[in-house]
C-alpha positions in Angstrom: 20.1 -50.2 -31.0 20.5 -48.1 -34.2 20.4 -44.8 -32.3 23.0 -46.1 -29.8 25.2 -47.1 -32.8 25.1 -43.6 -34.2 25.9 -42.1 -30.7 28.9 -44.4 -30.6 30.0 -43.5 -34.2 29.3 -39.8 -33.9 30.8 -38.9 -30.4 33.9 -39.2 -28.4 33.5 -40.8 -25.0 32.7 -37.9 -22.6 34.6 -37.1 -19.5 33.4 -35.2 -16.4 35.7 -33.9 -13.8 34.8 -36.9 -11.6 35.7 -39.2 -14.5 39.4 -38.4 -14.0 39.2 -39.6 -10.4 37.4 -42.8 -11.4 40.0 -43.6 -14.0 42.9 -42.8 -11.7 41.4 -45.0 -9.0 40.9 -47.8 -11.6 44.5 -47.5 -12.6 45.6 -47.6 -8.9 43.5 -50.8 -8.3 45.4 -52.5 -11.2 48.8 -51.3 -9.8 48.0 -52.3 -6.2 48.5 -48.7 -5.1 44.9 -48.0 -4.2 44.7 -49.0 -0.5 44.7 -46.0 1.7 45.0 -43.6 -1.3 41.4 -43.7 -2.7 39.3 -40.6 -2.8 37.3 -40.1 0.4 34.2 -39.1 -1.5 33.8 -42.2 -3.8 32.8 -45.8 -3.4 34.7 -48.6 -5.2 32.3 -50.3 -7.6 32.6 -48.1 -10.6 36.4 -47.8 -10.5 36.5 -51.6 -10.2 34.2 -51.8 -13.2 36.5 -49.6 -15.2 39.6 -51.5 -14.1 38.2 -54.6 -15.8 38.6 -52.9 -19.2 41.9 -51.2 -18.4 43.4 -54.5 -17.4 43.6 -55.9 -20.9 43.1 -52.9 -23.3 45.1 -49.6 -23.7 43.1 -46.6 -22.4 42.2 -45.2 -25.8 40.6 -48.4 -26.9 39.3 -49.2 -23.4 37.3 -45.9 -23.5 35.5 -47.1 -26.6 34.8 -50.5 -25.0 33.5 -49.0 -21.8 31.0 -46.9 -23.8 30.0 -49.9 -25.9 29.3 -51.9 -22.7 27.3 -49.0 -21.2 25.2 -48.8 -24.4 24.5 -52.6 -24.1 23.6 -52.1 -20.4 21.3 -49.3 -21.5 19.5 -51.7 -23.9 19.2 -54.4 -21.2 17.8 -52.0 -18.6 15.2 -50.9 -21.1 14.2 -54.5 -21.7 14.0 -55.1 -17.9 12.0 -51.9 -17.5 9.5 -53.2 -20.1 9.0 -56.3 -17.9 8.5 -54.0 -14.9 6.0 -51.8 -16.8 4.1 -55.0 -17.8 3.5 -55.5 -14.1 1.6 -52.2 -13.9 0.4 -51.6 -17.5 -1.2 -53.6 -20.3 1.2 -54.7 -23.1 0.9 -51.7 -25.6 1.2 -49.1 -22.8 4.2 -50.9 -21.3 5.8 -51.0 -24.8 5.2 -47.2 -25.2 6.9 -46.6 -21.8 9.9 -48.7 -22.8 10.1 -46.9 -26.1 10.1 -43.5 -24.3 12.9 -44.7 -22.0 14.8 -46.1 -24.9 14.9 -42.7 -26.7 15.4 -40.7 -23.5 18.2 -38.4 -24.5 19.6 -38.1 -20.9 20.0 -41.9 -20.8 21.6 -42.0 -24.2 24.0 -39.2 -23.2 25.1 -40.8 -20.0 25.7 -44.1 -21.7 28.4 -42.2 -23.5 29.9 -40.7 -20.3 32.6 -42.2 -18.1 30.4 -41.8 -15.0 28.5 -43.9 -12.5 25.1 -43.0 -13.8 24.4 -45.9 -16.2 25.8 -48.6 -13.9 23.7 -47.2 -11.0 20.4 -47.0 -13.0 21.1 -50.5 -14.4 21.5 -52.0 -10.9 18.5 -50.0 -9.6 16.2 -51.4 -12.4 17.4 -54.9 -11.6 16.7 -54.3 -7.8 13.3 -52.9 -8.6 12.4 -55.9 -10.9 13.5 -58.4 -8.3 11.6 -56.6 -5.6 8.2 -56.4 -7.3 8.5 -60.1 -8.2 9.3 -61.0 -4.6 6.2 -60.7 -2.5 3.7 -62.7 -0.6 4.6 -66.3 -1.4 8.4 -66.0 -1.9 11.1 -67.7 0.2 13.2 -65.7 2.6 16.4 -65.9 0.7 15.0 -63.6 -2.1 14.7 -60.8 0.4 18.3 -61.4 1.5 19.3 -61.0 -2.2 17.4 -57.7 -2.4 19.5 -56.5 0.5 22.7 -57.5 -1.4 21.5 -55.7 -4.5 20.9 -52.6 -2.5 24.4 -52.9 -1.0 25.7 -53.2 -4.6 23.9 -50.0 -5.4 25.5 -48.3 -2.4 29.0 -49.4 -3.5 28.2 -47.7 -6.8 26.9 -44.5 -5.4 26.6 -43.6 -1.6 23.3 -41.9 -2.2 21.7 -45.4 -1.9 22.8 -45.9 1.7 19.3 -45.3 3.1 17.4 -47.3 0.4 17.2 -50.4 2.7 14.5 -48.4 4.6 12.5 -48.1 1.4 12.8 -51.7 0.4 12.4 -52.8 4.0 9.0 -51.1 4.2 8.0 -52.8 0.9 9.1 -56.2 2.3 7.1 -55.5 5.5 4.0 -54.5 3.5 4.1 -57.8 1.5 4.1 -59.9 4.7 1.1 -61.7 6.1 2.1 -62.0 9.7 4.2 -60.0 12.2 6.8 -62.8 12.4 7.1 -63.0 8.6 7.4 -59.2 8.5 10.2 -59.2 11.0 12.1 -62.0 9.2 11.8 -60.3 5.8 13.0 -56.9 7.0 15.8 -58.6 8.8 16.8 -60.5 5.6 16.9 -57.2 3.6 19.0 -55.4 6.2 21.2 -58.5 6.7 22.0 -58.8 3.0 22.8 -55.1 2.9 25.0 -55.2 6.0 26.8 -58.4 4.9 27.9 -56.8 1.6 28.8 -53.4 3.1 30.5 -54.5 6.3 34.0 -55.2 4.8 33.9 -51.8 3.0 32.9 -49.9 6.2 35.6 -51.7 8.2 38.1 -50.8 5.5 37.0 -47.1 5.6 37.3 -47.1 9.4 40.9 -48.3 9.1 41.8 -45.7 6.5 39.9 -42.6 7.7 39.3 -43.4 11.3 35.5 -43.6 11.1 33.1 -46.3 10.1 31.4 -44.9 7.0 30.4 -45.8 3.5 31.6 -42.5 2.1 32.7 -39.2 3.6 30.9 -36.1 2.3 27.8 -35.3 4.4 29.6 -32.3 5.8 30.9 -31.2 2.4 27.5 -31.5 0.8 25.5 -29.8 3.6 28.0 -27.0 3.7 27.5 -26.6 -0.1 23.7 -26.5 0.3 23.6 -24.1 3.3 26.2 -21.5 2.6 26.9 -21.8 -1.1 23.5 -22.5 -2.6 21.0 -21.1 -0.1 23.4 -18.2 0.8 22.4 -18.5 4.5 24.5 -15.9 6.5 27.0 -17.2 9.0 26.1 -16.4 12.6 28.1 -13.5 14.0 28.6 -15.4 17.3 29.3 -18.7 15.5 31.1 -21.4 17.5 33.3 -22.1 14.4 35.2 -18.8 14.0 38.2 -20.3 12.3 36.0 -22.0 9.7 34.1 -18.8 9.2 37.4 -17.0 8.6 38.7 -19.7 6.2 35.4 -19.6 4.2 35.3 -15.8 3.9 39.0 -15.7 2.8 38.5 -18.5 0.3 35.4 -16.9 -1.1 37.1 -13.5 -1.4 40.1 -15.0 -3.3 38.0 -17.0 -5.8 35.7 -16.2 -8.6 34.3 -19.7 -8.8 30.6 -20.3 -8.2 31.2 -22.8 -5.5 34.3 -23.1 -3.3 33.3 -25.8 -0.9 36.1 -28.2 -2.0 38.7 -25.4 -1.7 37.4 -24.7 1.8 37.6 -28.3 2.7 41.2 -28.6 1.6 42.2 -25.4 3.4 40.6 -26.6 6.6 42.5 -29.8 6.3 45.8 -28.0 5.7 45.4 -25.1 8.1 43.9 -27.1 11.0 45.9 -30.2 10.3 42.8 -32.4 10.4 42.2 -35.8 8.8 39.4 -36.2 6.2 36.8 -37.6 8.6 37.5 -34.8 11.2 37.2 -32.1 8.4 33.9 -33.5 7.2 32.5 -33.6 10.7 33.6 -30.0 11.3 31.9 -28.8 8.1 28.8 -30.8 8.9 28.4 -29.2 12.4 29.3 -25.7 10.9 26.6 -26.1 8.3 24.1 -27.5 10.8 24.5 -24.4 12.9 23.5 -22.2 9.9 20.6 -24.5 9.1 19.2 -24.3 12.6 19.6 -20.5 12.6 17.4 -20.2 9.5 15.2 -23.3 9.4 12.3 -21.7 7.5 14.7 -20.3 4.8 16.2 -23.8 4.4 12.8 -25.4 4.1 11.6 -23.0 1.5 14.8 -23.4 -0.5 14.4 -27.2 -0.3 10.9 -26.9 -1.8 12.4 -24.7 -4.6 15.2 -27.3 -5.1 12.6 -30.1 -5.4 10.8 -28.0 -8.0 14.0 -27.6 -10.0 14.7 -31.3 -9.6 11.4 -32.3 -11.3 10.8 -29.4 -13.7 14.3 -28.0 -14.4 16.0 -28.1 -17.8 18.5 -30.7 -18.9 21.8 -28.9 -18.5 24.3 -31.7 -18.7 24.2 -32.2 -22.5 26.5 -29.9 -24.4 27.9 -29.9 -27.9 31.5 -28.6 -28.1 33.5 -27.7 -31.2 36.7 -29.3 -32.4 37.8 -27.7 -35.6 34.7 -27.7 -37.8 33.1 -30.6 -36.0 30.8 -30.7 -32.9 30.7 -33.5 -30.4 28.8 -34.4 -27.2 30.7 -33.0 -24.2 30.3 -32.2 -20.6 28.7 -29.1 -19.1 31.0 -29.1 -16.1 34.2 -29.9 -18.0 33.8 -29.1 -21.7 37.6 -28.9 -22.3 38.1 -32.5 -21.1 36.5 -34.0 -24.1 39.1 -32.6 -26.6 41.9 -34.9 -25.4 39.7 -37.6 -23.9 41.5 -40.9 -24.5 43.6 -39.4 -27.2 40.9 -39.7 -29.9 40.8 -37.2 -32.8 37.5 -35.8 -33.8 38.2 -36.3 -37.5 37.9 -40.0 -37.1 34.2 -39.7 -36.4 31.4 -40.0 -38.9 30.1 -36.7 -40.2 26.6 -38.2 -40.9 26.4 -39.6 -37.3 27.5 -36.3 -35.8 24.8 -34.4 -37.8 22.2 -37.0 -36.7 23.2 -36.6 -33.1 22.8 -32.8 -33.2 19.4 -33.2 -34.8 18.2 -35.9 -32.5 19.4 -34.3 -29.2 18.0 -30.9 -30.4 14.6 -31.9 -31.6 13.8 -35.3 -29.9 14.5 -34.2 -26.4 11.2 -34.5 -24.6 11.2 -31.8 -21.9 11.7 -33.0 -18.3 8.8 -30.9 -17.1 6.5 -32.6 -19.5 7.4 -36.0 -18.2 6.9 -34.7 -14.6 3.5 -33.2 -15.4 2.3 -36.4 -17.2 3.7 -38.5 -14.3 1.8 -36.3 -11.8 -1.4 -36.9 -13.8 -0.6 -40.7 -13.8 -0.1 -40.7 -10.0 -3.4 -38.9 -9.6 -5.1 -41.4 -12.0 -3.8 -44.4 -10.1 -4.8 -42.9 -6.7 -8.2 -41.8 -8.0 -9.0 -45.3 -9.3 -7.8 -46.9 -6.0 -5.1 -48.9 -7.6 -2.3 -47.9 -5.2 -1.1 -51.4 -4.2 2.1 -52.2 -2.4 4.2 -52.1 -5.7 2.9 -48.8 -6.7 3.7 -47.5 -3.2 7.3 -48.8 -3.7 7.6 -46.7 -6.9 6.3 -43.6 -5.1 8.7 -44.2 -2.2 11.7 -44.4 -4.6 10.7 -41.2 -6.4 10.3 -39.4 -3.0 13.6 -40.9 -1.7 15.8 -39.7 -4.6 14.1 -36.3 -4.8 14.6 -35.7 -1.1 18.1 -37.0 -0.7 19.3 -35.2 -3.9 17.8 -31.9 -2.9 18.6 -31.8 0.8 22.4 -32.2 0.5 23.2 -31.0 -3.0 22.4 -28.9 -6.0 19.7 -30.4 -8.3 21.3 -31.8 -11.5 19.6 -33.6 -14.2 21.9 -36.6 -13.7 20.5 -37.0 -10.2 17.0 -37.4 -11.7 18.1 -40.1 -14.1 17.4 -43.0 -11.5 13.8 -42.0 -11.3 13.2 -41.1 -15.0 12.0 -44.7 -15.8 9.5 -44.6 -13.0 8.3 -41.1 -14.0 7.9 -42.3 -17.6 5.8 -45.3 -16.3 3.5 -42.9 -14.4 3.7 -40.5 -17.4 2.2 -43.2 -19.7 -0.6 -43.6 -17.1 -1.1 -39.9 -17.4 -1.3 -40.1 -21.2 -3.9 -42.9 -20.9 -5.9 -40.7 -18.6 -5.9 -37.8 -21.0 -6.8 -40.1 -23.9 -9.7 -41.6 -21.9 -11.0 -38.1 -21.0 -10.7 -36.9 -24.6 -12.4 -40.0 -26.1 -15.1 -39.8 -23.4 -15.7 -36.1 -24.2 -15.9 -37.0 -27.9 -18.5 -39.7 -27.2 -20.6 -37.3 -25.1 -20.5 -34.7 -27.9 -21.5 -37.3 -30.5 -24.5 -38.2 -28.3 -25.4 -34.5 -28.0 -25.2 -34.0 -31.8 -27.4 -37.0 -32.4 -29.9 -35.8 -29.9 
């Protein structure tokens, strides 16, 4: 709590480029101007969450309140994570895991950012807690609630739209009979569908296609042509798209131009958002199938960066003689964020933040290495039960989905950081056991 208080006192609420869209959408919700004008890429839960604060507090004060609430959510999710860890570890090891998560600099940073990350991780931890405590002897309605929780996750971030498969497998594995298995999986899918159906119907009316979120074409295009640099086929079936992309790339010095390409396709070809996304998806798919081995190798490289890459989000930006937490992708946004002046912040808290984020940032690759040791330890000891398998499926799911259709970013790894930390503690215990065992063997040898 003390560290979070210092983060609050020493930093201005941080904006990312997406934060502007979330705030604008939240304002539109309050002014009843949102219907039909919302961003095709986003789902509604986080803007609705922001609109609660904007409804009764001016934006400069609302920003502070939003961050305070996100810090509280961070504390609550750490407490729930401790209860999850107790399911797998003994009390002291579970406490160590919770302590590591509590001081995870990425978690602390995103609690201070107007982004979906903390709300999403908070909901994921609740869903995971509910799932591992809903097994063999539980009534059917609990599996229906799990489906609703997954639907809530999906309304926060569309990356969760295939999570019902993961939790459905877990529900099936906890069942005793074929009939029970069918009922439980149906309950999970039913809860998910019930919550998502109104939103999908609404999207259908607005964009002309039944979807949770548009963007599969945009993301695959980014991955194939911008990240992997796969060459466009000379005899491509999408000559106009090829021309638009090459012209846009030639006119821009940006690293990625996929959004500009999307907007130009919509304008030049007079296409609706859903049609543009479908065109970009088929165009990218053509490139993928032309170079499948290259795409597969790049995917492996992406997954490596996902687990072992550096934390790039966290930045300190100068304002006069002060330095504050800011955004890697939009550093200038923090200067005017919510009309707050940097001189109002505590110098002592700012100095502490710089020291803490510089020297207490446990490297991501170390967490991943320890987690790998922990996974090996669990498998070696034959302790991979249904709940351990659920944790492994969640790690695999987020790694695969994040790397297939996007550029690996540390914020995409945040949902699995708690699970990696849990396995990391298992890895630490394994190392300690080996060291102590080796020490005992040496003592015996010396006595002999």
